[in-house]
VOGU-3710 file (C-alpha; in Angstrom, 3 decimals, decimal comma):
1> mresatgsfm> -83,617/81,858/43,655  -87,201/83,106/42,808  -87,242/85,125/46,125  -83,686/86,676/44,974  -84,904/87,859/41,918  -88,266/88,940/43,016  -85,796/90,759/45,946  -83,742/92,102/43,347  -87,046/93,172/41,160  -88,392/95,061/44,144
11> aqavtqysvl> -85,168/96,986/45,222  -84,945/98,104/41,558  -88,701/99,423/41,819  -88,141/100,728/44,655  -84,815/102,774/43,408  -86,953/104,092/40,362  -89,586/105,253/42,268  -87,436/107,036/44,938  -85,418/108,853/41,783  -88,722/109,925/39,928
21> yeslrsrrtr> -90,294/111,140/43,377  -86,968/113,064/44,359  -86,835/114,498/40,692  -90,129/115,840/40,601  -90,366/117,140/44,157  -87,163/119,597/43,152  -89,115/120,391/40,038  -92,448/121,709/42,180  -90,021/123,815/44,333  -90,832/127,602/43,312
31> pivptgldrm> -88,381/129,660/45,559  -90,175/133,126/44,916  -88,437/135,980/46,276  -90,682/137,870/48,693  -90,808/141,455/48,360  -92,189/144,200/50,385  -92,832/143,623/53,933  -92,300/139,921/53,555  -88,293/140,669/51,728  -87,735/142,650/55,317
41> vglarvrlgg> -89,214/140,314/57,725  -86,741/137,973/55,257  -84,006/139,764/55,827  -84,300/140,237/59,214  -84,694/136,419/59,781  -81,305/135,609/58,079  -79,441/138,651/59,808  -81,294/137,437/63,009  -79,578/134,032/62,019  -76,007/135,606/61,621
51> lrqgrqylls> -76,173/137,357/65,136  -77,107/133,943/66,594  -74,577/132,277/65,288  -72,365/134,694/64,633  -68,443/134,900/64,139  -67,599/134,597/68,225  -69,780/131,493/68,595  -68,146/129,855/65,400  -64,864/130,944/66,500  -65,595/129,248/70,289
61> qaeqaclltp> -66,923/125,763/68,881  -64,315/125,404/66,585  -61,679/125,869/69,491  -63,556/123,474/72,115  -63,665/120,888/68,544  -59,920/121,390/69,011  -59,466/120,906/72,411  -61,272/117,219/71,667  -58,107/116,375/68,861  -56,244/114,729/71,606
71> eyrntsdaal> -59,022/112,043/72,383  -59,151/110,693/68,740  -54,987/111,612/67,941  -54,560/107,699/69,492  -57,353/105,897/67,859  -56,932/103,654/65,692  -57,775/103,551/62,051  -60,633/100,367/62,535  -62,094/102,060/65,738  -61,886/105,634/64,372
81> rvklsemrea> -64,191/104,327/61,552  -66,526/103,345/63,845  -67,315/105,903/65,954  -67,473/107,750/62,490  -70,057/105,240/61,224  -72,077/105,940/65,027  -71,406/109,850/64,009  -72,964/109,604/60,543  -76,008/107,422/62,150  -76,788/110,464/64,234
91> farqregeeq> -76,512/112,731/61,713  -78,546/110,933/58,959  -81,476/110,868/62,221  -81,077/114,198/62,952  -80,064/113,960/66,298  -76,833/115,790/66,407  -76,619/118,714/68,583  -74,057/121,018/69,498  -71,620/118,763/71,424  -72,461/115,496/68,449
101> lrhalamlre> -70,980/118,454/65,915  -68,001/119,372/68,197  -66,863/115,522/68,600  -67,592/115,267/64,674  -65,495/118,460/63,600  -62,911/116,958/65,910  -63,213/113,214/64,512  -62,657/114,914/60,205  -59,998/116,909/61,546  -58,429/113,428/62,527
111> varretgeep> -58,862/112,048/59,640  -57,928/114,745/57,370  -54,883/115,022/59,238  -54,293/111,092/58,605  -55,288/111,066/55,080  -53,795/114,422/53,519  -51,442/115,264/55,961  -53,028/118,468/56,374  -54,268/119,439/59,909  -56,959/122,158/59,913
121> ypvqlmaala> -56,652/125,175/61,547  -59,540/126,365/64,071  -60,026/128,835/61,285  -60,705/126,066/58,645  -63,248/124,302/61,205  -64,842/127,793/62,204  -65,259/128,251/58,530  -66,789/124,446/58,154  -69,315/124,839/60,782  -70,747/127,996/59,275
131> lyhgriveml> -71,179/125,923/56,149  -72,843/123,282/57,703  -75,566/126,060/59,381  -75,887/127,301/55,416  -73,872/130,223/55,578  -71,797/131,951/52,438  -68,443/132,150/54,318  -65,729/134,554/53,040  -62,392/132,959/53,479  -59,406/135,113/51,792
141> tgegktltgs> -57,589/133,766/49,316  -55,028/130,884/50,307  -56,503/130,253/53,414  -57,487/126,668/52,421  -61,153/126,834/51,150  -60,264/123,150/49,544  -59,927/121,366/53,056  -62,527/123,759/54,499  -65,180/122,726/52,224  -64,434/118,918/52,659
151> laaalvawrr> -64,826/118,914/55,909  -67,817/120,583/55,831  -69,676/118,450/52,852  -69,024/114,839/54,974  -71,195/116,626/57,697  -73,780/117,947/55,498  -73,443/114,585/53,283  -74,477/113,212/56,495  -77,501/115,322/57,000  -78,765/115,534/53,416
161> rrlhvltvnd> -77,905/112,227/52,143  -76,696/114,174/48,885  -74,459/117,150/48,409  -73,707/118,575/44,687  -70,571/120,305/45,394  -70,126/123,182/42,771  -66,924/124,839/41,500  -66,044/126,987/38,679  -64,759/124,596/36,031  -64,226/120,509/35,029
171> ylaqrdaesr> -60,705/120,859/36,172  -61,204/121,806/39,424  -64,146/119,598/40,229  -62,162/116,735/38,823  -59,132/117,706/41,501  -61,076/118,109/44,204  -63,219/114,815/43,825  -60,439/112,636/43,324  -57,649/114,196/46,296  -60,518/114,390/48,754
181> aglyrwcgls> -62,134/110,133/47,809  -59,960/108,991/50,672  -61,620/111,135/53,349  -65,223/110,490/52,430  -64,545/106,746/52,300  -63,682/107,259/56,093  -66,659/108,601/56,393  -69,159/106,059/54,624  -69,450/108,233/51,630  -68,647/107,807/48,672
191> cgaivqatgg> -67,722/110,724/45,793  -67,378/112,183/41,991  -66,989/114,634/39,616  -69,418/115,311/36,746  -67,313/116,706/34,154  -68,060/117,690/30,084  -66,133/114,006/29,033  -67,906/111,817/31,461  -70,577/109,833/29,600  -74,140/108,984/29,726
201> aerfeiysrs> -74,563/105,894/31,775  -71,105/106,880/34,169  -73,442/110,268/35,040  -76,221/107,944/36,290  -73,353/105,876/38,556  -72,041/109,113/40,109  -75,135/111,170/40,629  -75,976/108,185/43,009  -73,278/109,254/45,020  -73,292/110,864/48,254
211> ivygspkqiv> -71,224/113,675/46,970  -70,684/115,124/43,519  -68,763/117,542/42,411  -69,180/119,420/39,091  -69,569/122,821/37,247  -72,833/124,687/37,356  -72,866/124,400/33,531  -72,761/120,569/33,646  -75,384/120,029/36,802  -77,700/122,433/35,380
221> adwlrdqlkl> -77,885/121,218/31,956  -78,337/117,477/32,468  -81,218/118,479/35,470  -83,020/120,827/32,369  -82,571/117,213/29,901  -84,440/115,646/32,640  -87,497/118,367/33,124  -87,682/118,118/29,231  -86,980/114,220/29,433  -89,978/114,425/32,266
231> ggvqspwqar> -92,370/116,312/30,212  -95,955/116,506/31,693  -95,489/113,679/34,232  -96,790/115,219/38,028  -96,005/111,727/40,295  -93,668/108,838/39,918  -96,787/106,481/39,409  -97,604/108,343/36,660  -94,540/107,904/35,004  -94,536/104,186/36,113
241> aageggpfgt> -98,350/104,075/34,448  -96,761/105,124/31,144  -96,833/101,531/29,884  -93,661/99,366/28,254  -93,871/102,187/25,527  -93,500/104,697/27,816  -90,433/107,108/28,726  -90,417/105,484/31,899  -92,282/102,063/31,514  -88,818/100,060/31,781
251> srkgelpmvp> -85,826/99,920/33,934  -83,378/101,072/31,658  -81,017/103,834/33,140  -81,586/106,083/30,088  -85,455/106,557/30,597  -84,999/107,666/34,233  -84,310/111,322/35,515  -80,278/111,897/35,285  -80,266/113,662/38,798  -82,275/112,701/41,811
261> glhaalvdea> -83,382/115,542/43,047  -81,910/118,662/44,515  -81,059/118,060/47,938  -78,070/120,520/49,138  -75,454/122,603/47,176  -71,860/123,721/48,740  -70,932/126,738/46,413  -66,966/126,999/46,001  -66,050/130,557/44,476  -69,816/131,766/45,534
271> davlidegvv> -69,379/135,294/44,460  -68,520/134,171/40,615  -71,164/131,338/40,740  -73,937/132,951/42,610  -73,352/136,598/41,854  -71,513/136,816/38,526  -72,992/134,060/36,204  -76,001/134,245/38,219  -78,213/135,779/35,525  -76,528/133,588/32,892
281> pliiarsrre> -79,075/131,368/31,471  -78,288/128,134/30,740  -80,203/126,804/27,310  -81,167/123,395/25,815  -81,697/124,461/21,810  -82,033/122,659/18,711  -81,411/123,909/15,069  -84,701/126,143/14,539  -84,690/125,983/10,745  -83,704/123,605/8,002
291> ddmsqvyrea> -83,052/126,638/5,420  -80,058/127,972/5,366  -79,983/131,666/7,123  -76,346/132,487/7,170  -76,421/134,352/3,602  -79,125/136,822/5,278  -76,856/137,575/8,070  -73,989/138,286/5,832  -76,214/140,789/3,847  -77,029/142,103/7,385
301> vgfankldeg> -73,461/142,981/8,330  -72,943/144,574/4,617  -75,978/146,488/4,950  -75,059/147,811/8,507  -71,641/148,990/7,209  -73,508/151,292/5,063  -74,481/153,245/7,743  -73,220/156,144/9,489  -72,566/156,398/13,489  -73,984/159,069/14,727
311> ndyvidhvrk> -76,125/160,322/11,967  -78,124/156,977/11,151  -77,881/155,093/14,431  -76,400/155,429/17,855  -75,162/152,881/20,344  -75,241/152,511/23,875  -72,370/150,700/24,625  -73,670/150,304/28,029  -76,523/148,325/27,670  -75,173/147,080/24,076
321> rcmlkergee> -77,819/148,191/22,188  -78,537/150,210/18,783  -80,945/152,255/18,129  -82,020/153,759/14,982  -82,384/157,493/13,555  -85,135/158,255/11,232  -82,720/158,634/8,701  -80,670/155,771/9,392  -84,571/153,942/8,260  -85,329/156,002/5,376
331> rlvgifgagv> -81,656/155,257/4,267  -82,124/151,050/5,284  -85,588/151,105/3,383  -83,788/152,261/-0,072  -80,966/149,368/0,442  -83,250/146,808/1,272  -85,072/147,619/-2,092  -81,986/147,532/-3,932  -80,486/144,589/-2,239  -83,702/142,648/-3,123
341> aggqsplwka> -83,528/143,985/-6,618  -79,958/142,867/-6,999  -80,558/139,302/-6,584  -80,509/139,599/-2,664  -82,479/137,589/-0,123  -86,347/138,540/-0,120  -86,697/138,512/3,437  -85,782/142,456/3,252  -89,037/142,964/2,161  -89,926/142,832/5,335
351> trrghelvrq> -88,876/146,042/6,351  -89,181/145,196/10,332  -87,482/142,448/10,291  -84,670/143,878/8,496  -84,160/146,684/10,842  -84,044/143,731/13,994  -81,313/142,206/11,989  -79,429/145,404/11,003  -79,334/146,520/14,752  -78,082/143,058/15,788
361> alvakhcyll> -75,005/143,534/13,051  -74,141/146,928/14,679  -74,407/145,965/18,409  -71,929/142,792/17,203  -69,616/145,550/15,453  -69,381/147,951/18,105  -69,782/146,217/21,795  -68,504/142,663/20,641  -64,819/142,808/20,297  -62,470/140,318/18,990
371> gqqyaivdgk> -60,193/139,300/21,936  -62,036/140,764/24,593  -65,972/139,235/24,072  -64,727/136,202/21,646  -61,784/134,446/20,307  -61,277/133,097/16,702  -60,674/129,152/17,720  -60,081/126,730/14,529  -62,593/128,957/12,059  -65,146/129,290/15,056
381> vvivdeytgr> -66,585/132,196/17,133  -65,972/131,105/21,033  -67,242/133,073/23,339  -64,378/134,536/26,174  -66,054/134,302/29,980  -65,454/138,011/31,070  -65,003/137,124/35,098  -62,221/134,145/34,094  -60,548/134,820/31,103  -61,684/131,365/29,674
391> fladrswehg> -63,246/130,093/26,806  -66,667/129,102/26,557  -66,784/126,470/23,626  -70,254/124,890/24,197  -72,192/128,283/24,484  -73,569/130,987/21,768  -75,546/134,073/22,248  -78,667/134,445/21,910  -81,450/135,704/19,371  -78,866/135,620/16,233
401> lhqaveakes> -76,097/137,588/17,829  -73,458/134,922/17,454  -74,469/134,331/14,244  -74,221/138,027/13,691  -70,443/137,743/14,862  -69,864/135,281/12,981  -70,625/136,715/9,929  -68,534/140,203/10,725  -65,656/137,918/11,164  -66,467/135,749/7,933
411> vevtadretl> -66,379/132,751/9,468  -68,946/129,880/9,092  -72,094/130,859/10,347  -73,699/128,807/12,484  -77,339/127,677/12,409  -79,859/129,672/14,511  -81,287/128,121/16,898  -84,660/127,152/18,819  -84,861/126,953/22,566  -86,591/124,016/24,452
421> arqsfqrffr> -85,333/124,511/27,841  -83,644/127,636/29,786  -82,639/127,921/33,638  -80,618/131,195/35,020  -78,308/129,723/37,433  -79,863/131,876/39,681  -83,248/130,132/39,492  -81,805/126,772/39,349  -79,763/127,657/43,152  -82,533/129,184/44,907
431> typflcgmtg> -84,312/125,703/44,278  -82,208/123,933/46,562  -83,678/123,368/49,789  -80,276/123,693/51,524  -77,278/126,000/50,375  -73,981/127,123/51,295  -70,685/128,338/50,046  -67,507/129,828/50,500  -65,331/132,804/48,493  -62,739/135,106/48,999
441> tsadatpeie> -64,734/138,060/48,147  -68,482/137,593/49,228  -68,690/140,085/51,911  -68,858/143,181/48,717  -72,216/141,274/48,126  -73,719/140,547/50,955  -76,891/142,315/50,839  -77,637/140,957/47,491  -76,898/137,428/48,716  -79,259/138,107/52,146
451> gvygrsvvrv> -81,740/139,049/49,819  -81,600/136,910/47,010  -80,455/133,409/48,292  -81,705/134,316/51,987  -78,156/133,509/53,269  -75,776/135,454/55,812  -72,531/135,870/55,343  -69,527/135,560/57,600  -66,021/136,823/57,576  -63,908/134,279/58,826
461> pthrplirtq> -60,631/135,882/60,179  -56,983/134,590/58,609  -54,518/132,085/60,167  -51,782/133,919/59,991  -51,906/138,400/59,987  -52,101/139,833/56,372  -48,804/141,885/55,561  -49,624/142,773/51,871  -48,755/146,652/50,985  -51,122/148,265/48,846
471> eplqvfrtqr> -49,781/150,929/46,413  -51,223/154,213/45,719  -53,682/154,019/42,442  -52,185/155,156/39,895  -54,515/157,335/36,766  -52,989/158,156/33,699  -54,321/160,342/30,907  -54,252/157,807/28,082  -53,922/153,835/27,822  -50,026/154,549/26,235
481> dkwsaivdni> -49,165/156,514/29,022  -50,314/153,471/31,373  -48,875/151,004/29,167  -45,283/152,385/29,625  -46,290/152,938/33,778  -46,918/149,544/33,850  -43,846/147,965/31,698  -41,362/150,732/34,248  -43,173/149,227/37,364  -42,708/145,217/36,738
491> ervhnagrpv> -38,962/145,701/35,277  -38,354/147,639/38,924  -39,794/144,573/40,589  -38,460/142,160/38,303  -34,571/143,934/38,673  -35,380/143,469/42,558  -35,779/139,372/42,283  -39,414/139,361/42,577  -42,049/137,624/40,930  -44,998/139,272/39,217
501> lvgtrsiass> -48,417/138,597/38,251  -49,956/140,902/35,839  -54,122/140,524/35,558  -55,596/141,973/32,002  -59,215/142,375/31,386  -58,825/140,803/27,792  -56,654/138,069/25,925  -56,362/141,145/23,539  -54,829/143,172/26,305  -52,338/140,446/27,569
511> ellstlltqr> -51,119/140,022/24,095  -50,282/143,541/24,042  -48,518/143,477/27,202  -46,326/140,821/26,029  -45,443/142,686/23,071  -44,337/145,537/25,532  -42,303/143,435/27,689  -40,802/141,626/24,679  -39,240/144,955/23,492  -37,849/145,562/26,754
521> nlphqvlnan> -36,087/142,120/26,930  -38,338/140,974/30,063  -38,999/137,436/30,205  -42,474/136,134/30,746  -45,070/133,654/30,398  -48,324/134,763/28,915  -51,403/132,788/30,914  -55,091/133,509/28,474  -57,676/131,493/26,820  -55,239/130,708/24,304
531> hdkeeaqiiv> -52,651/128,948/26,751  -55,018/127,289/28,799  -53,038/124,266/28,402  -50,266/125,129/30,116  -51,625/126,602/33,131  -50,920/124,155/35,518  -47,315/124,824/34,484  -47,169/128,334/34,195  -48,934/128,197/38,081  -46,540/125,997/39,310
541> gagkgrngav> -43,516/128,617/38,558  -45,469/132,256/38,783  -44,218/132,079/42,682  -40,512/131,278/41,627  -37,504/134,555/42,928  -34,701/134,870/41,210  -32,112/131,799/42,086  -28,619/132,961/40,762  -28,856/133,327/36,887  -32,016/132,539/36,718
551> paaitvatnm> -34,587/135,360/36,368  -37,585/135,923/38,701  -40,963/135,434/36,960  -43,043/137,248/34,880  -46,711/135,936/34,655  -49,079/138,081/32,375  -52,452/136,564/32,770  -56,338/137,214/32,451  -58,515/136,503/35,390  -58,185/132,490/35,191
561> agrgtdikld> -55,045/132,736/36,845  -54,904/130,539/40,006  -58,452/130,785/40,467  -58,534/127,541/43,170  -54,932/126,896/42,940  -52,015/128,365/45,193  -49,365/130,380/43,485  -46,585/129,088/46,011  -43,526/131,133/46,712  -39,711/130,173/46,726
571> shareagglh> -37,655/130,774/49,421  -35,592/133,547/47,052  -39,332/135,609/46,362  -39,915/135,235/50,252  -36,869/137,033/51,147  -37,166/139,275/47,872  -40,424/140,727/49,376  -42,993/138,046/47,942  -45,498/138,208/44,906  -45,669/141,762/43,139
581> vvltelhgal> -49,443/141,858/41,450  -50,074/144,516/39,324  -53,987/145,090/37,877  -54,086/146,917/34,640  -57,346/148,691/34,786  -60,758/148,403/37,289  -62,815/145,741/36,619  -66,563/145,752/36,761  -66,827/145,418/40,358  -64,268/145,332/43,294
591> ridrqfigra> -64,839/142,046/44,314  -62,808/141,036/41,078  -60,259/143,592/41,801  -59,934/142,257/45,246  -60,184/138,377/44,074  -57,080/139,024/41,629  -55,049/141,098/44,375  -55,561/137,947/46,992  -53,150/136,228/44,788  -49,935/137,809/47,168
601> grqgdpgsaa> -49,664/137,829/50,470  -51,270/134,565/51,251  -50,977/132,711/54,511  -48,878/135,732/55,529  -46,576/135,712/52,881  -45,210/139,015/51,963  -46,404/140,639/48,796  -47,811/143,104/47,482  -50,482/144,966/44,761  -50,372/147,561/42,390
611> ifvsledeic> -53,557/149,008/40,068  -52,941/151,405/37,105  -55,725/153,152/35,464  -56,265/155,444/32,380  -59,264/157,879/31,670  -59,516/155,603/28,147  -60,275/152,293/29,809  -63,555/150,790/29,061  -65,221/151,633/32,585  -64,036/155,114/32,360
621> rkfirwpanv> -65,694/155,181/28,638  -69,146/153,750/29,579  -69,680/155,367/32,926  -67,566/158,648/33,459  -67,257/159,350/30,169  -67,718/163,193/30,501  -65,661/163,851/33,083  -62,862/161,638/32,199  -63,399/163,658/28,501  -62,779/166,916/30,414
631> lrqrskdanl> -59,986/165,657/32,432  -58,306/164,823/29,042  -58,740/167,501/27,334  -57,521/169,892/30,323  -54,525/168,358/31,612  -50,979/168,043/29,938  -49,842/165,498/32,573  -49,562/161,803/31,393  -50,305/160,696/35,327  -53,190/162,096/36,972
641> ssvpgiarlm> -52,675/160,532/40,165  -52,133/163,608/41,990  -55,284/165,325/40,706  -57,835/165,759/44,090  -60,502/163,362/43,853  -59,333/161,116/41,182  -59,593/157,827/42,962  -62,825/158,685/44,216  -63,784/159,153/40,426  -62,495/155,866/39,676
651> rfaqqrsear> -64,602/154,231/42,245  -67,253/156,141/41,298  -67,121/154,738/38,427  -66,969/151,133/39,397  -69,855/151,496/41,735  -71,761/152,382/38,586  -70,919/149,328/37,172  -72,179/147,399/39,924  -75,264/149,549/39,934  -75,751/148,260/36,253
661> drrnrmavlk> -75,298/144,391/36,667  -77,138/144,273/39,878  -80,360/145,686/37,954  -79,990/143,236/35,456  -79,597/140,541/38,043  -82,736/141,666/39,828  -84,457/141,816/36,098  -83,366/138,262/36,065  -85,071/137,279/38,930  -88,246/139,065/38,393
671> qddwidkhlp> -88,246/137,402/35,120  -87,786/134,018/36,727  -90,666/135,017/39,523  -93,036/135,793/36,276  -92,508/132,625/34,782  -92,916/130,472/37,924  -95,856/132,319/38,528  -97,738/132,802/35,283  -95,918/129,796/33,207  -95,449/126,917/35,784
681> gvg> -93,641/123,883/34,637  -91,583/125,929/31,776  -87,946/126,979/32,735
//
């Protein structure tokens, strides 16, 4: 009995040491992006590796793996499990070669067929192989990324011991972990999902599994909490030496790091996670002050409303900044003095701080709009994700901006917060020793992925030929003209018995279009952050064509529609011509347009897409204001699509938006590297 207790104690101590060691090892990793000649050499290595294991090589290996399928088709379940166990040991000992890898793919293909009823296509095996070699894979929407990712996840987990599979939201993380658990059990692996509702003790247990699914927000937050918990600890022995009263002096799970190190990451929807959200810092914060600042923010909004745009201040809508003019500064001095004399906060005696608060209030007034950047939910300001259209209920803007928006909307002003730890997703993902990912549109960001993450991009061919048709870009003089043409287009396609999916950039636009469709007596469903609870039900019916007296589906949605899920056509829709996708304006990046258009024409299905733009759209106002104003003033026609060069002008606006976003991401990259170099242990 004593020997058993001693053995249990030793095993527990070894486990604790391992968790601490792996956490601290990952913490010391500082992936500074090279510059100059070092950057050129690094890019050359990445591209050379991509050429050495190019599309033809990967497809050839996948086809050879398919030829091995008969060898395992008639193998019993028990015998197949034994072979998988032997293969797992070979990978764990890093003794796998090309032949073993082909056999492993063939076995996993058979396991997928038996467990899920899905037999991977050769192109899916090709993509899984590319992921295993640390590539970013572009697979068009609907080509089966979920199945592909599960095959690659098993191989990577065998080789790297632990794998984090990152996806865009909790729903997809939970769904994929549950649907793929059986496949992983065949491979001797365990999996689980970290979601918002996962409790503390359960999180520790899930993180100890071979494969962990979760959104970046969840895993980065747990990682940051671990860094706060570790404090200045530099080694496992130092942590253990903290004594019984120290943070790691006992065996309780709550006193150990939650994430046992960063080993490998497989990123689903890599364009959204690595690029679009890559610069977003995740912050652990606490209330900064005990005193109430809410009245000060309300007073700042009142002072801001007394100023005149143009004469007193200028708004830079692209950079979301406010610049006070000399007259505005002088007026504010008088306004502050009158405010203090009138019994308002004495803070306004500090002119510099007052100017800062008023500028923030003006930015909140002009650059952050209800129904676009945020919504009011249960009396609170909730941020709307620009790329997915979803609510980000547990996030807030920094530096008093969130409080300024709350004051503008006359809702309860929350406490200002003090940052305890922060980490950009871009910095976090560069910490993983092994990184791979898959998406539908990564090729558009290939240079950035190669330069920032050191990963080459491979485009995987479709299983069936793409037959979706693309209508010419439609450009209109005003938004009124554009919306009228959009409704006409929807009505025409709807009357042909085809389902229609309409994409909008904001909640406000989706509600406006819903009103216009109602006026035309066109039945439809709305899918945005206000209706996210019905998402699964709406998506299931979004591909239905006209069936007798039952009309074809019309779905009006923000970018959230169908991300990670299939919009499946019924036979009526397929016969009528498939799903028709309408984009109501250009996004800030071509990738996002392609992502939404990719909802149509999946797996060789018929389909079509149309894009509508007006010279009053946000992208035109911000990036081609002067030529857009000239065209709008000189042209009498509502439809400007036939104007020479108009499509190139719209693409130029989009390219300017993409360039601005790239500069923002590079600025965050430089900031991360500066912090790593000069402030080790911070962030």
